[in-house]
VEXLO-568262 format. One record per residue (C-alpha): x, y, z; residue in one letter. Coordinates in steps of 0.25 Angstrom, whole numbers, padded with zeros to 4 digits, always signed. Layout:
// VEXLO-568262
XYZA/...
This chain:
// VEXLO-568262
+0098+0011-0005M/+0091+0025-0004T/+0087+0034+0007D/+0072+0035+0010S/+0074+0050+0011S/+0079+0051-0003N/+0068+0044-0011I/+0066+0049-0025T/+0055+0046-0035T/+0059+0034-0044S/+0059+0038-0059N/+0050+0032-0070T/+0061+0022-0073N/+0060+0015-0059D/+0056+0001-0061T/+0049+0000-0047T/+0035+0002-0053G/+0037-0009-0063N/+0043-0018-0052D/+0030-0016-0043I/+0021-0018-0055Y/+0028-0031-0059N/+0027-0036-0044L/+0012-0033-0045C/+0011-0042-0058E/+0019-0053-0051Q/+0009-0052-0039L/-0004-0050-0046Y/-0007-0065-0049P/-0005-0070-0035I/-0017-0074-0027M/-0017-0066-0014R/-0027-0065-0002S/-0026-0063+0013L/-0018-0075+0014T/-0012-0086+0005G/+0000-0090-0004N/-0002-0078-0013G/+0001-0068-0002N/+0013-0076+0001R/+0018-0076-0014E/+0015-0061-0015T/+0023-0058-0002L/+0035-0067-0007K/+0035-0059-0020I/+0036-0046-0012L/+0046-0052-0003Q/+0055-0055-0016G/+0055-0040-0018I/+0058-0036-0003V/+0064-0048+0004P/+0062-0041+0017E/+0047-0044+0016L/+0043-0054+0027K/+0031-0063+0025I/+0023-0066+0037H/+0012-0077+0039E/+0000-0075+0049V/-0007-0088+0052P/-0022-0089+0049S/-0031-0087+0061G/-0022-0077+0067S/-0030-0067+0075K/-0026-0052+0070V/-0035-0042+0078Y/-0049-0045+0074D/-0045-0053+0062W/-0040-0067+0059T/-0030-0071+0049V/-0038-0079+0039P/-0035-0093+0033K/-0025-0093+0022E/-0031-0094+0008W/-0025-0100-0005N/-0031-0103-0018I/-0026-0111-0030R/-0037-0112-0040E/-0052-0107-0042A/-0062-0108-0053W/-0076-0110-0057I/-0080-0119-0069K/-0093-0120-0076D/-0100-0133-0079S/-0092-0134-0092R/-0079-0133-0085G/-0076-0119-0090N/-0069-0110-0079I/-0077-0098-0077V/-0068-0092-0065I/-0054-0096-0063D/-0045-0090-0052L/-0033-0092-0062K/-0039-0080-0070N/-0039-0070-0058H/-0037-0071-0043N/-0049-0063-0040L/-0058-0074-0046H/-0058-0080-0032I/-0065-0075-0020L/-0053-0073-0011N/-0052-0083+0000Y/-0061-0093-0007S/-0062-0106+0000V/-0060-0119-0008P/-0072-0124-0016V/-0075-0134-0027H/-0089-0137-0032K/-0099-0136-0043K/-0110-0125-0041I/-0121-0118-0048K/-0120-0104-0053L/-0130-0099-0042E/-0121-0105-0031E/-0108-0100-0038L/-0114-0086-0039E/-0113-0085-0024E/-0098-0086-0025H/-0095-0077-0036L/-0091-0062-0035Y/-0091-0052-0046S/-0093-0037-0047L/-0106-0032-0054V/-0102-0018-0056D/-0088-0022-0061D/-0091-0034-0070P/-0077-0036-0077D/-0069-0038-0064V/-0066-0049-0054I/-0069-0044-0040P/-0059-0047-0028Y/-0067-0053-0017V/-0063-0060-0004T/-0068-0068+0007S/-0057-0069+0017Y/-0065-0071+0030Y/-0077-0079+0026K/-0075-0092+0018E/-0081-0093+0005R/-0078-0095-0010W/-0080-0087-0022G/-0076-0082-0036F/-0075-0068-0042C/-0077-0065-0056L/-0081-0053-0065T/-0096-0051-0065H/-0096-0052-0080N/-0091-0066-0079D/-0100-0069-0068R/-0112-0066-0077M/-0107-0076-0087L/-0109-0088-0077L/-0121-0097-0081T/-0130-0106-0073D/-0120-0117-0072D/-0113-0126-0063E/-0099-0122-0059Y/-0087-0129-0053E/-0081-0120-0042V/-0066-0123-0038Y/-0058-0115-0028I/-0045-0122-0023D/-0041-0113-0011S/-0036-0115+0003D/-0042-0107+0015L/-0034-0112+0028K/-0026-0109+0039D/-0013-0103+0034G/-0007-0089+0036S/-0008-0074+0030M/+0005-0069+0024S/+0010-0054+0025Y/+0023-0047+0021G/+0031-0037+0030E/+0043-0029+0027I/+0049-0021+0039L/+0060-0011+0035I/+0068-0005+0046K/+0071+0010+0046G/+0078+0020+0055D/+0066+0020+0065T/+0056+0010+0069D/+0045+0019+0064E/+0038+0012+0052E/+0031+0015+0039I/+0021+0005+0036F/+0017+0000+0022L/+0006-0010+0021S/+0000-0017+0008T/-0008-0030+0006Y/-0006-0043-0002I/-0020-0049-0002C/-0027-0046-0015H/-0026-0055-0027P/-0023-0050-0041Q/-0026-0035-0039M/-0015-0025-0043A/-0018-0012-0037N/-0026-0016-0025N/-0016-0027-0021E/-0003-0027-0028L/+0001-0012-0029S/+0002-0012-0014G/+0012-0023-0011P/+0020-0021-0023T/+0022-0006-0021V/+0025-0009-0006T/+0035-0020-0008I/+0043-0010-0017Y/+0042+0001-0007L/+0048-0009+0003A/+0059-0012-0006K/+0062+0002-0008W/+0062+0005+0007L/+0072-0007+0009L/+0081+0000-0001S/+0082+0013+0007L/+0095+0015+0015E/+0088+0022+0026K/+0074+0022+0031R/+0069+0031+0042R/+0057+0022+0045Y/+0054+0007+0046S/+0044+0001+0036Y/+0034-0009+0039R/+0028-0015+0026I/+0018-0026+0025I/+0011-0034+0014F/-0002-0040+0020I/-0016-0045+0016P/-0025-0033+0018E/-0033-0032+0031T/-0030-0045+0038I/-0015-0043+0035G/-0015-0029+0041S/-0023-0033+0053I/-0013-0045+0055T/-0001-0037+0053Y/-0006-0026+0063L/-0009-0037+0073S/+0005-0042+0073K/+0012-0028+0072N/+0003-0017+0077I/+0012-0013+0089D/+0025-0010+0081V/+0016-0004+0070M/+0009+0006+0079Q/+0022+0009+0085K/+0031+0011+0073N/+0022+0014+0060I/+0022+0029+0057I/+0015+0028+0043A/+0009+0017+0035G/+0003+0015+0022F/-0006+0004+0015V/-0001+0002+0001L/-0012-0003-0009T/-0018+0001-0022C/-0006+0009-0027I/-0003+0003-0041G/-0012+0011-0050D/-0009+0025-0056N/-0021+0032-0050K/-0021+0043-0040V/-0016+0040-0026Y/-0026+0038-0014S/-0024+0041+0001Y/-0031+0033+0012I/-0027+0040+0025P/-0025+0033+0039S/-0037+0033+0048R/-0034+0047+0053K/-0026+0052+0041G/-0016+0059+0049D/-0004+0050+0050T/+0010+0051+0045L/+0006+0041+0034A/-0005+0050+0030D/+0003+0063+0030K/+0014+0057+0021I/+0005+0051+0012A/-0003+0063+0009L/+0010+0071+0007K/+0015+0062-0003I/+0002+0061-0010L/+0001+0076-0011S/+0014+0076-0019E/+0007+0066-0029V/-0006+0074-0030E/-0007+0084-0041G/-0016+0083-0053S/-0029+0077-0053D/-0023+0064-0058E/-0015+0064-0045T/-0026+0068-0035K/-0025+0059-0022I/-0037+0052-0018C/-0038+0055-0003Y/-0047+0045+0005Y/-0052+0044+0019S/-0048+0033+0029Y/-0063+0029+0028L/-0059+0024+0013D/-0048+0015+0019R/-0049+0000+0014G/-0035-0006+0015S/-0026-0009+0027D/-0026+0005+0032E/-0039+0000+0039R/-0031-0008+0048Q/-0019+0001+0050Y/-0028+0012+0054N/-0038+0005+0063S/-0040+0012+0076P/-0031+0002+0085N/-0020+0002+0074I/-0020+0016+0070A/-0007+0015+0061L/-0004+0027+0052P/-0007+0021+0039V/-0013+0026+0026C/-0013+0022+0012S/-0009+0029-0002V/-0015+0021-0014T/-0017+0024-0028R/-0032+0020-0032S/-0037+0017-0018K/-0043+0003-0016Y/-0057+0002-0019G/-0057+0015-0027S/-0053+0009-0041Y/-0061+0001-0050P/-0052-0011-0051E/-0051-0013-0036Y/-0053-0027-0030H/-0056-0032-0044T/-0048-0040-0055S/-0046-0026-0062D/-0036-0022-0052D/-0025-0028-0060N/-0011-0025-0065L/-0017-0015-0075D/-0022-0006-0063V/-0008-0004-0058I/+0005+0001-0065S/+0020+0002-0062A/+0018+0017-0062D/+0007+0016-0052G/+0014+0007-0043L/+0027+0015-0044F/+0021+0028-0041T/+0014+0022-0028S/+0028+0016-0024Y/+0034+0030-0026Q/+0023+0037-0018L/+0025+0027-0006Y/+0040+0030-0007Q/+0037+0045-0006N/+0028+0042+0006I/+0039+0034+0013I/+0050+0045+0009N/+0041+0056+0016A/+0039+0047+0028L/+0054+0044+0029E/+0057+0059+0028N/+0046+0065+0036N/+0054+0071+0048Y/+0051+0081+0058Y/+0062+0092+0057Y/+0067+0103+0067K/+0074+0116+0063A/+0088+0117+0069T/+0089+0132+0068Q/+0082+0144+0075C/+0075+0153+0065C/+0077+0150+0050E/+0091+0144+0046P/+0100+0153+0038H/+0097+0145+0026M/+0107+0151+0016S/+0118+0147+0025K/+0114+0133+0023H/+0112+0134+0008G/+0097+0133+0009L/+0093+0147+0005Y/+0098+0158-0005P/+0109+0167+0000D/+0104+0178-0009I/+0090+0183-0007S/+0080+0188-0017Y/+0065+0187-0020K/+0061+0172-0020N/+0075+0167-0019S/+0072+0158-0007A/+0059+0152-0013N/+0065+0138-0014F/+0068+0138+0001T/+0053+0141+0005I/+0050+0126+0008D/+0063+0124+0015M/+0061+0136+0024M/+0046+0133+0026N/+0050+0118+0030F/+0061+0124+0040L/+0050+0133+0046A/+0042+0120+0051Y/+0054+0112+0056T/+0050+0113+0071D/+0049+0098+0072G/+0034+0098+0074S/+0031+0094+0059M/+0036+0083+0050D/+0040+0085+0036L/+0026+0083+0030I/+0020+0092+0040D/+0029+0103+0036I/+0028+0100+0021N/+0013+0101+0022N/+0014+0115+0029I/+0025+0122+0020I/+0022+0116+0007N/+0013+0104+0005S/+0016+0103-0010K/+0031+0102-0007L/+0035+0088-0010P/+0039+0081+0003I/+0052+0076-0004S/+0056+0091-0006K/+0053+0094+0009L/+0061+0081+0013I/+0073+0087+0004G/+0071+0101+0011I/+0072+0094+0025A/+0084+0086+0022K/+0091+0099+0016Q/+0088+0106+0029L/+0092+0095+0038E/+0105+0093+0030S/+0108+0108+0034K/+0105+0106+0049G/+0093+0115+0048L/+0083+0105+0053I/+0083+0091+0060V/+0074+0080+0060K/+0066+0080+0073D/+0068+0066+0078I/+0061+0069+0091S/+0047+0068+0084I/
């Protein structure tokens, strides 16, 4: 076991990135949606990595704020054949070929009627689009626009073997106890079929973060980690847990689209001034350097995932999001091109490391108070040269500046931003621990 205050960046021989990528490969073929057996299968695979994950079921028809948990949807087979018996679209070839939540159908129709149930992208004719109809019953198929243009004026047999009936919606939850009841919240979703970056990068990185957190010998904070269908899942979870969440959560993050090797993106909380925002911005500032590592900073008006629910006015949780290519901003988004080639073991691993660093900063972000009046006699404590000459004490500048602001009114990140915003937070954590070990500062637990 390790202590969260001593996190070190894993070296290039670490297998975690490959493990996360291999998990993506395992989950990629599974049909997922808001509900259904594919979600349960996904959660059970995640549970095999972290047995502490609990799987919950919420009955169809349950009222959750202004929403209703939908009927459960499962699909076994779907295809379209021409009059000669040739299969022109087959769900077996890709899960995106079906309009998600399609009702069952089996009939023969002419092309003119079939066209009313087909979905393709004129501007991106080589990909299959991801299309859903969760809350209005209909059926349909999705295909590349190029394949759609090959359809002739023929009679087609349409077959969808699906169920849409009362059942339940599944979600996963991991609660990890820390020294305090204050919580860090991690939320990710499990509802997109056969998409790698937009779907699988989030839950796969998150489950390995949970595994790492459980391995720590000591945790300052407790952790609430959920794997839900997007939107209806977060609304449902909030409706069941809002009181304890508003009481305990001090920072939260939505994990999605974190599997590619492109630049990081930051989507703030509604007001942009929470502890989660402050920590995320600090850790991102340590990543940013060359033009290739410039961070994409978005407005809350650019939100699109479950941060919408967590930041809504009557919920107002301190939740933001750090992604790689933000949802909706990369060409493969919500299409069959968001495949396993879009993500990589390195992209997944570096995102995993970034969130480790965010958690480490949170765990060590204390308020400190000096124990001495005036500056301490630093050389007496072995923290300052005992012979003085020009520039002899340059290495102590950050330490002395840190001490100058330890009046208990600012946390570690606030002080860092004042004295040297380019100083890595890990180094300032080290300075604080050194001063604390000498009895020159104490954690101000009255804050």
